[in-house]
C-alpha positions in Angstrom: -29.5 8.7 14.5 -30.9 12.2 15.7 -28.4 14.9 16.9 -29.7 14.2 20.5 -29.0 10.5 20.5 -25.7 11.0 18.7 -24.8 14.1 21.6 -26.0 11.3 24.0 -24.0 8.5 22.6 -20.5 10.4 22.5 -21.2 11.8 26.2 -21.3 8.6 27.2 -18.1 7.7 25.4 -16.4 10.2 26.9 -17.6 9.1 30.6 -16.1 5.5 29.8 -13.0 7.4 28.4 -12.6 9.3 31.9 -12.5 6.0 33.6 -10.4 4.3 31.6 -8.1 7.1 31.5 -8.1 6.7 35.6 -7.4 3.3 35.0 -4.0 3.7 32.7 -3.1 6.5 34.8 -3.0 4.3 37.8 -1.4 1.3 36.2 0.9 2.0 33.3 3.5 3.6 35.7 4.0 0.6 37.7 4.8 -1.4 34.9 6.7 0.9 32.7 10.7 1.2 33.9 10.9 4.9 32.8 8.5 6.2 35.9 10.0 3.8 38.4 13.7 5.4 37.6 15.3 7.4 40.5 17.1 10.3 39.1 20.0 12.2 40.9 20.9 14.0 38.0 19.2 15.8 35.4 19.9 15.9 32.0 21.8 19.1 31.8 23.6 17.5 35.1 24.7 14.6 32.7 25.9 17.1 30.0 27.5 19.1 32.1 29.6 16.0 33.8 29.9 14.6 30.3 31.8 17.9 29.4 33.9 17.4 31.7 36.0 14.7 30.8 37.1 16.6 27.5 39.4 18.6 29.6 38.4 21.6 27.3 39.7 19.7 23.8 36.6 21.0 22.4 35.6 24.9 23.7 32.1 24.7 25.2 31.2 27.5 22.7 32.3 24.8 20.1 30.4 22.4 21.3 27.4 20.8 20.2 25.9 17.7 22.6 22.8 15.0 21.9 21.7 13.3 24.7 19.3 10.3 25.3 17.8 8.3 27.9 17.9 4.4 27.4 16.6 1.5 29.1 18.0 -1.7 27.7 16.3 -5.0 26.9 18.6 -6.9 29.8 16.3 -4.6 32.8 13.3 -5.7 31.5 14.1 -9.3 31.0 15.5 -9.7 34.4 13.8 -6.6 36.3 14.0 -8.5 40.0 17.9 -9.2 39.5 18.2 -5.7 37.9 16.6 -4.4 40.9 18.3 -6.4 43.3 21.6 -5.4 41.7 20.8 -1.9 41.5 20.6 -2.3 45.5 23.8 -3.9 45.9 25.9 -1.3 43.3 24.0 1.8 44.8 23.1 2.6 41.1 21.2 1.1 38.2 23.3 0.1 35.2 21.0 -0.8 32.8 19.3 2.4 33.2 21.6 5.4 31.5 22.1 9.0 30.1 23.8 8.7 26.9 25.5 11.7 26.1 27.3 12.4 22.2 29.4 15.6 21.9 30.6 16.7 18.5 32.8 19.9 17.3 30.9 22.8 16.0 33.5 23.1 13.2 32.5 19.1 12.1 30.3 19.0 9.3 30.8 15.3 8.7 28.9 14.0 11.7 26.0 16.3 11.1 24.8 14.0 8.4 24.4 11.1 11.3 22.4 13.5 13.7 19.2 12.0 12.5 19.6 8.7 12.8 19.8 6.4 15.6 21.6 3.4 13.4 24.8 5.3 12.1 26.5 5.2 15.3 29.1 3.0 13.4 29.2 5.9 11.1 29.9 8.3 13.8 33.0 6.4 14.9 34.8 7.4 11.6 34.5 11.3 12.2 37.3 12.7 14.1 35.7 14.4 16.9 32.8 12.0 18.5 32.8 11.4 22.2 30.3 9.2 24.3 29.6 8.9 27.6 27.1 6.7 29.4 25.8 7.9 33.2 23.6 6.0 35.0 20.3 8.0 36.6 22.9 8.5 39.8 25.8 10.1 38.1 28.0 6.8 37.9 30.2 6.6 34.2 29.0 3.5 32.8 31.0 4.0 29.8 33.4 6.5 28.1 34.2 6.4 24.4 36.7 8.9 23.5 39.3 6.8 21.5 38.7 7.9 17.8 38.4 11.3 18.9 41.6 11.3 21.1 44.0 9.6 19.1 43.5 12.1 16.3 43.4 15.0 19.0 47.0 14.1 20.5 48.1 12.8 17.3 51.4 15.0 17.5 52.3 14.2 20.8 51.9 10.6 20.8 54.0 10.5 17.5 56.4 13.0 19.1 56.9 10.0 22.4 60.6 9.3 23.0 61.4 5.7 21.3 62.3 4.5 24.7 58.6 4.7 25.6 57.3 3.5 22.6 59.4 0.5 22.9 58.6 0.2 26.9 56.7 -2.8 27.6 57.4 -3.0 31.1 55.0 -0.2 32.1 52.3 -2.2 33.3 52.1 -1.8 36.6 52.3 1.6 36.3 49.3 1.9 33.9 47.4 -0.7 36.6 47.9 2.2 38.8 46.7 5.3 36.4 43.7 3.0 35.9 42.9 2.6 39.5 43.5 6.6 39.7 41.0 7.2 37.0 38.5 4.5 38.7 38.7 6.6 41.8 38.3 10.1 40.1 34.9 8.6 39.0 33.6 7.5 42.2 34.7 3.8 41.9 35.4 1.9 45.4 38.8 0.4 43.9 39.7 -1.5 47.3 37.3 -4.3 46.3 38.8 -4.5 42.6 40.6 -7.4 41.4 43.4 -6.8 39.0 42.9 -9.1 35.9 45.8 -7.7 33.6 46.5 -5.8 31.1 46.6 -6.2 27.1 49.2 -4.1 24.9 48.1 -2.9 21.9 50.2 -0.7 19.0 48.4 1.5 17.5 49.8 3.7 14.5 50.2 6.3 16.8 51.0 4.8 20.2 51.0 1.9 22.6 47.8 1.3 24.2 47.2 -0.4 27.5 43.9 -2.5 28.2 43.5 -3.0 31.9 41.2 -5.0 33.4 39.6 -5.4 37.0 36.8 -7.3 38.4 34.4 -7.1 41.1 32.3 -9.6 43.1 29.2 -8.4 45.1 27.0 -11.5 46.4 26.1 -13.3 43.5 27.3 -10.9 40.6 30.4 -10.5 38.9 31.5 -6.9 37.0 34.0 -5.7 35.0 36.1 -2.3 34.7 38.1 -2.0 31.3 39.8 0.9 31.4 41.8 1.6 27.7 44.8 3.8 28.2 47.7 5.1 25.8 50.9 4.5 27.5 51.4 8.2 28.2 48.3 8.2 30.4 45.6 9.6 28.0 42.1 8.0 29.0 40.7 6.5 25.4 37.7 4.3 27.2 36.2 3.1 30.0 33.8 0.4 30.0 31.3 -1.2 32.7 30.2 -4.6 32.4 27.9 -7.0 33.6 29.8 -10.3 33.4 27.6 -12.7 35.5 24.1 -11.8 37.7 22.4 -13.8 40.2 19.7 -15.8 39.2 20.4 -15.4 35.8 18.1 -17.5 33.3 19.8 -18.2 30.1 16.6 -17.8 27.8 18.4 -19.3 24.4 17.2 -19.1 21.2 12.8 -18.9 21.3 11.7 -21.0 18.3 8.2 -19.2 18.7 9.3 -15.5 18.7 10.9 -16.8 15.4 8.1 -18.0 14.1 5.9 -14.7 15.5 8.5 -12.6 14.1 8.8 -14.1 10.6 4.6 -14.1 10.5 5.1 -10.4 11.1 7.4 -10.3 8.0 5.6 -12.0 6.1 2.7 -9.6 6.6 4.3 -6.8 6.2 5.7 -8.5 2.7 2.1 -9.1 1.7 1.3 -6.0 2.1 3.9 -4.6 0.1 3.3 -7.1 -2.5 -0.4 -5.8 -2.7 0.7 -2.2 -3.0 2.5 -3.1 -6.3 0.1 -5.4 -7.9 -2.8 -2.9 -7.1 -0.3 -0.3 -8.3 -0.5 -2.0 -11.4 -3.8 -3.3 -11.7 -5.8 0.6 -11.2 -3.4 2.0 -13.6 -4.3 0.0 -16.4 -8.0 0.0 -15.2 -7.5 3.9 -15.6 -8.9 4.3 -11.8 -6.2 5.6 -10.2 -5.3 9.5 -9.4 -2.2 10.9 -8.3 -3.7 14.1 -8.3 -6.3 13.3 -5.5 -3.3 12.8 -2.9 -1.8 15.8 -3.3 -3.5 17.9 -0.5 -3.0 14.9 1.7 0.9 14.8 0.4 1.2 18.0 1.7 0.2 17.6 5.3 2.8 14.7 5.0 5.5 16.7 3.7 4.6 19.4 6.5 4.8 16.8 8.9 8.5 15.5 7.8 9.9 18.7 7.2 8.9 20.7 10.3 10.0 16.8 12.2 13.4 16.8 10.4 13.7 20.4 11.2 13.0 20.1 14.9 15.7 17.1 14.9 18.7 18.9 13.0 18.0 22.6 14.4 21.3 22.6 15.7 23.5 21.5 12.4 24.8 23.8 9.6 22.2 25.5 7.6 23.1 23.4 4.5 22.8 20.4 6.0 19.4 21.3 7.2 18.2 22.2 3.9 19.5 18.8 2.5 18.3 16.9 5.3 14.8 18.6 5.4 14.1 18.4 1.9 15.5 15.4 0.8 13.8 13.4 3.6 10.5 15.2 3.2 10.3 14.7 -0.7 11.8 10.8 -0.4 9.0 10.1 2.2 6.1 12.3 0.5 6.8 10.4 -2.8 6.3 6.9 -1.1 3.3 8.1 0.6 1.8 9.8 -2.5 1.9 6.2 -4.4 1.1 4.4 -0.9 -2.2 6.8 -0.8 -2.8 6.8 -4.7 -3.4 3.1 -4.0 -5.5 3.0 -1.1 -7.7 5.7 -2.4 -9.6 3.3 -5.2 -9.1 0.1 -3.1 -11.1 1.4 0.0 -13.6 3.5 -2.1 -14.4 0.5 -4.2 -15.0 -1.5 -0.6 -16.9 1.0 1.2 -18.8 4.3 0.8 -18.0 5.7 3.9 -14.5 5.6 5.2 -13.1 8.6 3.6 -15.9 11.0 4.3 -13.9 12.8 6.7 -10.8 12.9 4.9 -12.3 14.0 1.8 -14.3 17.2 3.9 -10.8 18.0 5.5 -9.4 17.9 2.0 -11.9 20.3 0.7 -11.1 22.6 3.7 -14.1 21.7 5.6 -12.6 21.1 9.5 -15.6 22.9 11.5 -18.2 20.4 11.1 -20.0 17.9 12.7 -18.5 14.6 11.1 -15.2 15.9 12.0 -16.1 16.4 15.5 -17.4 13.2 16.0 -14.4 11.6 14.2 -11.8 13.4 16.9 -14.3 12.0 19.7 -14.6 8.9 18.8 -10.8 8.7 18.1 -10.0 10.0 21.2 -12.2 7.4 23.1 -10.8 4.5 21.0 -7.2 5.3 21.7 -7.7 5.7 25.7 -10.1 2.4 25.5 -7.4 0.7 23.8 -4.5 1.6 25.8 -6.4 0.6 29.0 -7.2 -3.0 27.6 -3.8 -3.3 26.5 -2.1 -1.8 30.1 -4.4 -4.0 32.1 -3.4 -7.4 30.3 0.4 -6.4 30.8 -0.4 -5.1 34.5 -2.1 -8.7 35.3 0.8 -10.0 33.7 3.6 -8.5 35.3 1.8 -7.8 38.9 0.3 -11.4 39.6 2.4 -13.9 37.1 5.8 -11.9 37.8 5.9 -12.3 33.7 9.0 -10.7 32.5 9.0 -7.9 29.5 11.0 -6.9 26.4 11.3 -4.0 24.7 9.1 -3.3 21.5 9.6 0.0 19.6 12.7 0.3 22.0 12.8 2.5 25.1 15.4 5.3 23.9 14.1 9.3 24.6 16.0 11.7 22.5 16.4 15.1 23.8 18.3 17.0 21.3 15.3 18.5 19.6 14.0 21.9 19.5 10.3 21.9 20.7 10.4 18.2 21.6 6.4 18.2 22.2 5.6 19.4 18.9 8.4 17.0 17.4 6.7 14.3 19.2 3.3 15.1 17.9 4.1 15.7 14.6 5.9 12.2 14.6 3.3 10.3 16.0 1.3 11.8 13.4 3.0 10.9 10.7 3.0 7.5 12.0 -0.6 7.3 12.6 -1.0 8.0 9.0 1.4 5.8 7.8 -0.2 3.1 10.0 -4.0 3.8 9.0 -2.9 3.8 5.3 -0.8 0.6 5.0 -2.6 -1.7 7.5 -6.0 -0.8 7.9 -6.9 0.9 4.7 -5.1 -0.9 2.5 -5.2 -4.2 4.5 -8.6 -4.2 5.5 -10.0 -3.0 2.2 -8.2 -6.1 0.7 -9.9 -8.7 3.1 -13.3 -6.9 2.7 -12.7 -7.7 -1.3 -12.5 -11.3 -0.2 -14.8 -11.3 2.9 -18.2 -10.9 5.1 -18.0 -8.0 6.7 -17.9 -9.6 10.3 -15.3 -12.2 8.4 -13.1 -9.3 7.7 -13.5 -8.0 11.1 -11.9 -11.6 12.8 -9.2 -11.9 10.4 -8.1 -8.4 10.2 -7.8 -8.6 13.8 -5.9 -11.5 13.9 -3.5 -10.7 11.3 -2.8 -6.7 12.2 -2.4 -8.0 16.2 1.1 -9.5 14.5 2.2 -6.0 13.2 0.3 -3.7 16.1 3.4 -1.6 17.5 3.8 -1.4 21.1 6.6 0.0 23.6 6.9 -2.8 26.0 5.9 -6.6 25.3 5.4 -9.4 27.5 8.1 -12.0 27.4 5.4 -14.7 26.8 3.8 -14.8 23.4 0.8 -15.8 24.2 0.2 -13.2 26.6 1.8 -10.3 24.3 -0.7 -11.7 21.5 -3.5 -11.2 23.4 -2.3 -8.0 25.0 -2.2 -6.4 21.3 -5.1 -8.0 19.9 -7.3 -6.2 22.6 -6.0 -2.6 20.8 -6.1 -4.0 17.2 -9.3 -5.5 17.2 -10.5 -2.3 18.8 -8.9 -0.7 15.8 -10.4 -3.1 13.4 -13.7 -2.8 14.4 -13.7 1.3 14.6 -12.9 1.1 11.1 -15.1 -1.1 9.9 -18.1 0.7 12.0 -16.6 4.3 11.4 -14.2 5.7 8.8 -10.4 5.9 8.5 -10.1 9.4 10.4 -11.6 8.2 13.7 -8.8 5.0 13.6 -6.3 7.8 12.8 -7.3 9.7 15.7 -7.3 6.8 18.1 -4.0 5.5 17.0 -2.5 9.2 17.7 -4.3 9.6 20.7 -3.0 5.8 22.1 0.4 6.7 21.7 0.6 10.3 22.7 -1.3 9.6 25.8 0.8 6.8 26.8 3.7 9.3 26.3 1.9 11.7 28.4 1.0 9.5 31.2 4.8 7.8 31.2 6.6 11.2 31.4 4.3 13.4 33.5 4.6 10.3 36.4 8.7 9.9 35.9 10.7 11.9 38.4 12.8 14.1 36.3 11.7 17.6 35.0 12.7 17.1 31.4 10.0 14.4 30.8 7.7 16.1 32.9 7.2 19.0 30.6 7.1 16.7 27.7 4.5 14.8 29.6 2.4 18.1 30.2 2.9 19.5 26.7 1.3 16.0 25.5 -1.6 16.6 27.7 -2.3 19.8 26.5 -2.1 18.3 23.1 -4.9 16.0 23.8 -6.8 18.8 25.5 -6.8 20.3 22.7 -8.0 17.9 20.2 -10.9 17.1 22.8 -12.0 20.5 23.4 -12.0 21.0 19.5 -14.3 17.7 18.8 -16.6 18.4 21.9 -16.9 22.3 20.9 -17.6 21.4 17.5 -19.8 18.7 18.2 -22.3 20.5 20.6 -22.1 24.0 19.1 -21.9 23.6 15.5 -25.4 23.0 14.2 -26.8 19.5 12.5 -25.3 20.5 8.9 -25.3 16.8 7.6 -27.7 17.5 4.9 -25.4 19.9 3.7 -22.7 17.4 3.2 -22.3 15.5 0.0 -20.0 12.9 -0.9 -17.0 13.5 -2.7 -16.3 11.9 -5.6 -12.9 11.9 -7.2 -12.4 12.4 -11.1 -11.2 8.9 -11.8 -14.1 7.6 -9.8 -16.4 9.6 -12.0 -14.5 8.1 -14.9 -14.8 4.6 -13.9 -18.4 5.3 -13.2 -19.0 6.4 -16.6 -17.1 4.0 -18.2 -19.1 1.3 -16.0 -22.2 2.7 -17.0 -21.7 2.5 -20.5 -20.5 -1.2 -20.0 -23.8 -1.7 -19.1 -25.6 -0.1 -21.4 -23.5 -1.9 -24.3 -24.4 -5.0 -22.4 -27.8 -4.4 -22.7 -27.3 -3.2 -26.6 -25.6 -6.2 -27.1 -28.7 -8.4 -25.6 -30.9 -6.5 -27.7 -28.9 -6.8 -30.8 -28.7 -10.6 -30.4 -32.6 -10.5 -29.8 -32.6 -9.1 -33.2 -30.4 -12.2 -34.6 -32.5 -15.4 -35.4 -32.4 -17.5 -32.4 -32.7 -20.3 -34.7 -31.7 -21.9 -38.2 -34.9 -22.7 -40.1 -35.4 -26.5 -40.8 -36.0 -26.5 -44.7 -36.1 -29.6 -46.2 -33.5 -31.1 -48.5 -31.4 -28.4 -47.2 -29.3 -27.8 -43.8 -28.3 -24.6 -42.9 -25.7 -23.0 -40.3 -25.0 -19.3 -39.1 -22.8 -17.7 -36.9 -22.4 -14.0 -35.6 -19.5 -12.8 -33.5 -19.0 -9.1 -33.2 -15.4 -7.4 -32.6 -16.7 -4.7 -30.1 -19.7 -4.9 -27.9 -22.1 -4.4 -30.3 -21.8 -5.0 -33.9 -22.8 -3.9 -37.3 -23.2 -7.2 -39.1 -26.7 -8.7 -39.7 -27.9 -12.2 -40.8 -31.8 -13.1 -41.2 -34.2 -15.6 -42.3 -37.7 -14.8 -43.5 -40.4 -17.4 -44.2 -42.0 -16.2 -47.2 -44.7 -19.3 -48.0 -44.6 -22.7 -47.4 -41.7 -23.2 -50.0 -40.2 -20.2 -50.0 -37.8 -18.3 -47.8 -35.3 -14.6 -48.0 -32.3 -15.1 -46.8 -30.0 -11.8 -45.7 -26.5 -10.9 -44.9 -24.8 -7.5 -44.5 -22.5 -5.2 -43.1 -23.1 -1.8 -41.7 -20.3 0.8 -42.5 -18.0 2.1 -39.3 -18.7 0.1 -36.3 -20.5 -0.2 -32.3 -23.6 1.1 -31.1 -23.8 3.4 -34.6 -23.6 0.3 -36.6 -26.0 -1.9 -34.6 -28.4 0.8 -34.9 -28.5 1.0 -38.3 -28.4 -2.9 -38.5 -31.8 -2.9 -36.5 -33.5 -0.4 -39.1 -32.8 -2.3 -41.9 -33.8 -5.3 -40.7 -37.5 -3.5 -40.3 -36.9 -2.2 -43.4 -36.5 -5.8 -44.8 -39.5 -6.9 -43.0 -41.7 -4.6 -44.2 -40.7 -4.6 -47.8 -40.5 -8.7 -48.4 -44.6 -8.5 -47.6 -45.0 -6.3 -51.0 -42.0 -7.2 -53.2 -41.1 -11.3 -54.4 -37.9 -10.2 -56.2 -34.7 -9.8 -54.2 -34.1 -6.8 -56.4 -37.3 -5.1 -55.7 -36.6 -6.0 -52.0 -33.4 -4.1 -51.8 -34.2 -1.4 -53.8 -37.3 -0.5 -51.7 -35.0 -0.8 -48.6 -32.3 1.6 -50.4 -34.9 4.0 -50.6 -36.3 4.0 -47.1 -32.5 3.9 -46.0 -31.6 6.8 -48.0 -34.5 9.0 -47.0 -33.8 8.6 -43.4 -30.2 8.0 -43.1 -27.7 10.9 -43.2 -25.2 10.5 -46.1 -22.1 8.8 -45.4 -23.3 5.5 -43.7 -24.2 2.4 -46.1 -24.8 -1.2 -46.1 -23.3 -4.2 -47.9 -25.8 -6.7 -48.2 -27.0 -10.0 -50.1 -30.9 -10.6 -50.0 -31.6 -14.1 -52.1 -34.7 -16.2 -51.9 -34.6 -20.2 -51.3 -37.2 -22.4 -53.1 -36.8 -25.7 -51.7 -39.2 -27.2 -53.8 -37.5 -25.8 -57.2 -33.9 -26.5 -55.5 -33.0 -22.8 -56.6 -31.3 -19.9 -55.1 -32.0 -16.3 -56.4 -29.9 -13.2 -54.9 -29.1 -10.0 -55.3 -25.7 -8.0 -54.1 -25.6 -4.9 -52.9 -22.0 -4.1 -52.7 -21.3 -7.2 -50.7 -18.4 -9.6 -50.7 -18.8 -12.4 -53.5 -20.6 -15.6 -52.8 -18.6 -19.0 -52.8 -20.1 -21.8 -54.7 -18.3 -25.3 -53.9 -19.6 -28.6 -55.6 -16.9 -30.8 -54.0 -13.7 -30.9 -52.7 -12.4 -31.9 -56.0 -13.8 -29.0 -58.3 -12.9 -25.3 -58.1 -15.3 -23.0 -56.3 -17.5 -20.6 -58.0 -17.5 -16.9 -56.8 -20.4 -15.2 -57.6 -20.4 -11.4 -58.1 -23.4 -9.8 -59.5 -23.4 -6.0 -60.0 -24.6 -3.7 -57.3 -23.7 -0.8 -54.9 -24.2 -0.8 -51.0 -27.6 0.4 -49.8 -27.7 4.1 -48.8 -25.1 5.1 -51.5 -27.3 6.8 -53.8 -30.8 7.2 -54.8 -33.2 4.8 -55.6 -32.8 5.5 -59.5 -29.3 4.9 -59.6 -29.4 2.3 -57.0 -32.1 0.1 -59.3 -30.0 0.8 -62.7 -27.0 -0.7 -61.1 -27.9 -3.7 -59.2 -28.3 -7.4 -61.1 -29.8 -10.6 -59.9 -28.6 -14.2 -60.2 -29.9 -17.6 -59.9 -28.5 -20.8 -58.2 -29.8 -24.2 -59.5 -28.6 -26.7 -56.8 -27.6 -30.0 -57.2 -27.0 -32.5 -54.3 -23.8 -31.9 -52.3 -23.6 -28.1 -53.5 -22.4 -25.7 -50.9 -23.0 -22.1 -50.6 -21.4 -19.7 -48.6 -22.5 -16.3 -47.4 -19.8 -14.6 -45.2 -19.0 -10.9 -44.3 -15.4 -8.9 -44.7 -14.6 -10.2 -41.2 -13.2 -13.4 -42.3 -10.9 -12.7 -45.5 -9.8 -9.3 -43.9 -8.4 -11.6 -40.4 -5.1 -9.9 -39.8 -2.3 -12.3 -38.1 0.7 -10.8 -35.9 2.5 -9.9 -39.4 -0.2 -7.8 -40.4 -1.3 -10.3 -43.4 -5.0 -10.9 -44.3 -6.3 -14.6 -44.1 -7.8 -13.9 -47.6 -10.5 -15.4 -49.8 -8.5 -18.3 -51.2 -7.7 -19.5 -47.6 -11.6 -19.4 -47.3 -12.0 -21.6 -50.0 -9.2 -24.0 -49.6 -10.3 -24.7 -46.1 -14.2 -25.2 -46.7 -13.4 -27.5 -49.5 -11.0 -29.5 -47.3 -14.5 -30.0 -44.8 -16.8 -30.1 -47.7 -17.8 -33.1 -46.4 -19.0 -32.0 -43.3 -22.0 -30.4 -41.9 -22.3 -26.3 -42.4 -22.4 -26.6 -39.0 -18.9 -28.5 -38.3 -17.5 -26.4 -41.8 -18.4 -23.0 -39.4 -16.6 -24.6 -36.3 -13.6 -25.2 -37.9 -13.4 -22.1 -40.1 -13.6 -20.3 -36.6 -10.8 -22.4 -35.2 -8.4 -21.8 -37.8 -9.4 -18.0 -37.8 -8.7 -17.6 -34.2 -5.3 -19.8 -34.8 -4.3 -17.2 -37.6 -4.9 -13.8 -35.5 -3.1 -15.2 -32.4 -3.6 -13.2 -30.0 -4.7 -10.2 -31.4 -8.3 -8.6 -30.9 -10.6 -9.4 -34.0 -11.0 -5.9 -35.6 -13.8 -6.7 -37.4 -17.4 -8.6 -37.2 -17.5 -11.9 -38.6 -20.9 -13.3 -39.6 -21.3 -16.5 -42.0 -23.9 -18.6 -43.2 -23.7 -22.0 -45.0 -26.4 -23.3 -47.1 -25.9 -27.3 -48.0 -28.0 -29.0 -50.9 -28.3 -33.0 -49.0 -30.5 -34.5 -51.5 
């Protein structure tokens, strides 16, 4: 595709993205509960109101505050009832500011500031206060029990015994509770007293006083927990029954859906472990390639943790930041090291842009295209998801449930950057874990189109959304649209595109929701989110339109481990070719010689070997038979074996005696091969008319001649040294010649040292005696059956061990 066509396509995508954005801006605030919230108090107002209840127990200059805004699941499941309830009460009970307050002198609680799941752990700290306020400023909950029992410990211990033993104070405590309710703005005239529960604490008597209130068809409870001396410990506003509230019960299909999602996560974890071991064994994995990527992860995690823990002690900042960042980075390093070879083996282009960024090349057209395509993907996916939820909510009156949780924390420095870094980290994890790993695995097994279908169907279960349709089918459809788009863009483009798409999807969602929420702290974050997206869009657009076409200069990045793997695969292919060529040099048939039955077998220990055997037809009555073993193994041995075959072919045309043939072959080998290489060999001439075998032995294993099972075998060892060890004069003076006169039933065995030297697990050799006994045991069988039985026994002897030497054998049997 030319540059102009690319620019036109991207421009069209930008226009379509703008239209999709306008749709999102119209419908997303209409379905999300946060923009529909009526705020009468701001975050700062809520914090100020909360501190008033402390009664200076912690001086303001020593106070640290953590604030969140929460929307509970009950609101989403019963939105119509929740709105009616809000009108009856004059405030929204399912939405509230959650304010937590700590003493700056507290060190133990600092360990829990970064986690929303450790509220129970916070309760064990001495100075932990919590208050929930509705957006209208109504108190929904106060929890000062742990802190105040410690704070007033001395005064409670010093209470007069008469007060501690006075159990007739119920009316007094009821009045005290009513006074407190009036102070926080409750209309006590409509409250019905339900009684008080008296508990004996280790420090004081505690009265738990309860009142109920009925408005229309709904019932509410006000619970006030006070000490006998009138110290407020807990206030809790509860909804005990609501008009038209439906009991949903246990949804079997929801359980099945959640189990399926959990199984997909589990399968991906198993894949990581399995392929980590698999790639490590194949030496096709490198942690080095992930280091630049992990530095980015470490930075995002460290800065994000720093933003969240900035108000704690320096020591805890360093501990929390370093520990969290290192632990997460190590996990991501392992994950990336598995995903990288998985992706590179299945796709050629999915990591091109990330490789360019790794090399420091950020300003290029491929990166710009990835950014613009990713923004288009994110906007289009969010529009599709929001449209389905809008139709379901508006036209089918469907209820929603939280996905990722509707909880927004503001106790961070630079909240926009904290959100951006958090989403970038989340996007990188999702792209690695779900798409790069999951889809690449599917591509190993299926075609491109089937991978897209299966990937979309499976990843829909784990696609993260902030709001889910309570109807599972609608939820699946709403999540399937963005999930299928992400899988499709990954297959069509690359992982960088889907990473930017994921980041855009969630940042744009927050930008739209926050900017349309009528509260300043949300508006500021929403504006900052828009600015972040605008910077990304401007960078991609300017780079694309003003950067010259440099695609011809972009070279494919191949990691070192991939080069090693490719080199290994190339060598294996060449060895396969060499093996095929070598096997062609060996006889492709066993000659049919009158009065004799012959069988042969050759098994290289490696891909190619140095063992050799051959048959040469000399005339109508005589056949030359050779068996040899080249020193060393592998390709060099196979090369010398091929050379010797040529020497033998040439010399058998000019000599009739085995001794002369081996002498001439030695001369040629000695003159053409460097010292240190030699060949042991037996060459003989079988004359079927005379039933005799004349042979010479050039330093090879003895020949074994067997008459029958009852007679000891004869080991034939005429003199001779290996070919290539000495010049022709010395070689000729040492080599002998011997003749065997066959009788009916005689069996002659020629073999290489791979048989007697085969090792078992105890490093014991098979030995020539076992070889003789085994052949004697099966002497009545044919040569081919004898070889088959021998091979079976050798493999049994070696067990699971790999053969260390080539094995070659020729069995000649006189049958008449």
